N, C-alpha and C positions, 0 to 999 in steps of 0.2 A: 415589446418586452414587458413582462408583467412585473412591475416594480412595487415594492412595499411602500405604503404611505410613509413619507418622510424618509426616503431611501438613504439620505446622508446621515440620518440618525440610526438607521437599521432597526426600526421599530418592529417588534413582533405584533401579531394580531391582538394579543392580550394587551400589550402596551398601547397600541393604537386605540383600542376601545377605551381603555382607562383614561388616556389623554383627552379624547373627544368628550367622554362623559364628564370629566372634571371641568373642561372648558365650558360645556353647556351649563353645568351646575353652578359654577362661579358666575357665569354671565347672568343667570337668573337671580342669584343672590344680590349681585351688584345693582341690577336694575331695580330690585325691590328696595334696596337701601337708598338709591338715588331718586327713584320715581314711584315709590310706593303710593298706592291709591289711584294711580292712573292705569291706562291700558298698555303702557310701554313694557312692563315686565312680561305680560302675555305675548306681546309682539316679539320680544326678544326670544322667548321660549319657542314660539312657533318657527321663527326663522332659523334658530339654532338647530332644532330637531330636523328641519328639512335640508339645510345647506351643509351642515357639518358632515353628514354621510356622503352627500354628493361630492364634496371636495375630496374626500378620501377615495371614493370610487373613481373619480376622474383622474386622480394622481396615478392610480394603478391601471388606467385604461380599461376599466370595467364598466358594465352597463348597470345603472341603478335598478333597472327592472329585475336583475338577477337577485336583488335584495328584497323582493316581495312587492315592490310597487308596480303591479301589473294587473291586468284584467283577464289574464289567460285562463284562470279557473273561476271566473266570476259566478257561474251557475252553482258550482260546488260551494263557493264562499257564501252565497246568499242562502242556500239550503241549510248550511251548517249554522249560519247566523240565526235563522228562524227556529231551528231545532234548539239551539242554546237558549233562546228567549223563552221558548215553551217549557223547557226543563228548569232553568235557573230562576225565571221570574217568580213563579209561585213559591219555590223553596226560599228565595231571598225575602219575600214578603213575610213568610212565617218567621224566619230568623230575625228580621228587622223588628217585627212586632214583639218578639220575646226580648230582644235587646232593649227596646224602649221601656218595657216593663221592668227589666233588671235595673236600668239606669235610675229609676225613681227611688230605688231602695239603697243606692250607694251613698257613702259619705260625700259631702259637697266637694271636698278637695279632690277625691278620686274621680268624681263625676266631671269636674272641670278638666281633668287630665285626659279623660277618655272620650269626651264628646263636647262639641261646641253648642249643644242645644240646652236651653233652659226653659223653665216655666211648666205649666200644666200640659197634659197630653190628652188629645181627643182626635180621633181619626175622622177627618172631613176631607174627602178627595178634592184636590184642586191642582191645577196645572200652573207652572210659573207664568208670569206676565210675558207677553210677546213670545209665546212658546215657539212659533214657527222660526223666528230669528234665532232662538236659542238652539233649535235643532241644527241649523246650518252652522252655527258657531261651534257646537260640540263636535260635529263630524269633521269639518274642514279646517278648523283652527286648533282644535284640541286633539281629537282622537287620531286622525290620519297622520299628522306630523309626529305624534308620540309613537304610534305603531311603526312608522317607517324607521324612526331612530332606534327604538328599543327592540322590537321583534324583527323588523326587517334587517337593519344593518347590524346592530349589536349581537343579537342572538345568532345571526348567520356567521359573523366573523369569529365569535367564540366557538361555535360549533366546528368550524374548520380547524381550530387550534386544539380542541379537546375531543375525547371520545364521544360518540353520539349517544350512547346509553341504550336503555331498553325501549322496546316498542310498547306504547301504551295507547290502546284504542286507535291504532292506525298511525301514530306519530312517535318518532324516536325522541326520547327526552333524556338528555345527558346533563352534564354540569353546566353547559351554556344556558340551558333552560332555567335552571335554578338561580344562577348568578344574575341573569338578565332580570328576572323577577325581583331579586333583592335590590339591584341597582335602581330599578324603576321605583321601588318603594322609598329608597333613600333619597332619590331625586325629588320626591314630594316634600322633603323636609327643608327645601329652600325657604319655605315658611314653616318655622319650627312649631308644629302642632302634632303631638304624639299620635293622635288618631289617624293621621295621614298614612302611617305605616300599614294600615289595614289594606291599602291598595295592593299589597303583595299577593293577596289571595285571588282577586280577579285577574291579576297579571299572569297567574298560572294558567287560567283559562285562555287568555289572549295568546300566550306562548304556545299552548297546545294547538289552538286553531291555526296559527301560522305554520306550524310543522305539519299539520294535517293536510292543508291545501296547497302549501308552497307560496302563498301570497299573504299580504297583510289586509286585504280588503275585508274579509269576514271579521277579522279581529278588530278592525277599525269601526265597522258597523256595530259590533257588539259592545265595544268600548264606549262609543257615543251613546248607545242605548242604555248602558249601565249608568252613565253619568246623568242622563235624563231621568232614569227611573229613581235613582237615589234622591234626586232633587224633588221629584214628585212625592216621594215618601216623606221627606223632611217637611215639605210644605203641608202635606196632608195630616201628619201627626203633630207637628209643632207649630205650624202656621208661620214659620220663618225659614 
């Protein structure tokens, strides 16, 4: 029998998503308050993103692979990932360069609100220290758990509850697509820094990739690549 998560409470798909998102968000905030400066908040986030959806799917006797954690379309995922890197990479570099220049002319108060970076700007390409370890961390500790929770579980559950919307470049994008991206951005405010809301925009690409291929593999690869790329640009432009 296909039971809704929390059958005794008769939660709808939207209520279930809201509850699990709130639990994950509060767990991250509490871990920062109690253990800020350590690796524990990151561990709490990773475990929450992985296991909260698994608990929900197990309760309904569903397979977590139906929520995008699968290699069934891995060739398509990898091709789409490479295509997105080729298209977005150069465009983002130009946009980031312009943004860096704009920052230099903003009032100090506004600059502190919109960016964590200070000091002079000079583009000197450099990779983060221990780059190989950071690649593994970003893919398996950050990107894959987040993509499973947001694009795999959350976007799928909300899509089942709401209309699928119009087809855009081979993927149907309805209210679930937009709400998931918004909650993804809000979730980054566990550490309250206004510029973290900017992750709403790459979240739209991650959500589109998930709908396009039916899995979260390509989105996770691209998510990790984006994190690595932005770190490379930050070090190269600001040295920090």
